[in-house]
N, C-alpha and C positions, 0 to 999 in steps of 0.2 A: 592874391587869392587865399593863401594860407593865413594871412593876417585877418581877413574877413571871416574865415571859418573859425579861427581861434576866438575872435570877438563874439561871434554868434553861437559858439558851442553850447552854452546852456539852453538856448532856445531850440537848437537842433536836437539836443537830447530830449527836450520836452516833447517834440513831435514824435521822436522814437518811442518814448514812454506811452504816448497817446495811441500810436498806431499798433503797438504790441499789447496794449492793456496791462502793462507791467504794474505790479503791485508795489507800492512805495514801502520802504523799510519803516519799521515802527519808530516812533519818536517818544522821548520821555516828557515832552512838553505837554502840560496839562491845559489844553486850549479851553477858553471860555467862549461863549457866543453872545454875551450881553455886555455891550460897552459900558453902559451906566453902572452895572454891578461891578465890573472890573475897575472902573474909576473909583468907586467907593472902596473897594478892596485895596487898591493902590494907595489911596489916601491914608487908610488905616496902617498899611505896612511900610509907608515911606518909599514906595516904588513908583516907577513910571508904567505906562501901559504901552505894549507893542501890539499893533493891530495889523494882521495880514489880510488884505482884501484879495480874494481869489475866486475862481470858478472851476468846476470840474472839466470844462472844455478847453481851458486855457493852457497851451503847451508850456509857456514859461512858468506858469504857476505849478504845473506838474513837475517841472525840473526842480523847482524849489521844494516841493513836497518830497521828492526823491533824494535830493542832494544837499539841501540846506538845513531844513528843520530836523532831520534825523542825526545830523552831525553832533557828536557829544559835546564838542566845544561850544557850539551855538546853543544847544539845549541848556548847558550849564550857565552860560551868560544870561540867557532868558530867565532861568529860575532864580538866579542871584539878584537881578536888578529890575525885573519887569513882571507885570501881570499880562499874560498873553491872551489875545483875542483873535479868533478866526472868523472872518465875515465872508460868506458866500454872497457875492454881489447879485446873483440871480435870485436869491431868497431873501435878502435884506437890503432892498433898495433904499429904505429910509436912512439907514446908517451910512450907506454909500453916498447918498446925496448930502447928508448932514456934513460930511467931511470933504465934499467936493471931489470925490474920486472919479476920474473920467477914464482911466485906463488901468488895466491890471496886468501883472501883479503890481500892487502898491503896498508899501509897508509904512505905517505911521507910528511915530512915538508920540504919546500924549502925556501931558502933565495931569495931575490929579483933578484939575478943574476942567479938563477936556480940551485945553489948548494944544494945538499941534506944535511939538518941539522940533520934530524933524520928519522928513518925507523922503522916501527913496524906493528903489526896487532892486536891491542887491540879489543877483542871481547865482551867486556862489557862496559857499560857506565862509571863505575868507572875506569876501565882500560884506557879508552879513555881520561878521565879527567886527570889522572896521566900522560899519554903520552903527551897531549897538554901542560900541565903545565911544564913538563920537557923540552919540545921542545921550549917553549916560555914563560918564567916566566912572571907573570902579571906585567904590566907596572905601 
């Protein structure tokens, strides 16, 4: 039972955040909302694009908003190697469909040409750091 709770802890915390309307800590990540503009920016700057597909009602997404994106190590890794894009799947169904996102949260890493380099849903700061490192080794 403890193992199950430990494995699902980020999701459980997301339900808590949702039930209490907890406000997420601020993040230094400068999110964009236009994938095509981000791809152009990434091409100019020699970076990849990281896209977080999310929705306000999604408890695991809320856990990421509270615990992953505000983490200074995650924010630094994103700023150093990626152009970040935040897509609300309820508001941008075209981009969601374009990348075949069927469940959220989903995090994609895209090359400058829009090709998917990696796909995941890391729900912890440590998991996200590993995902970002795997997707774009430090330069």
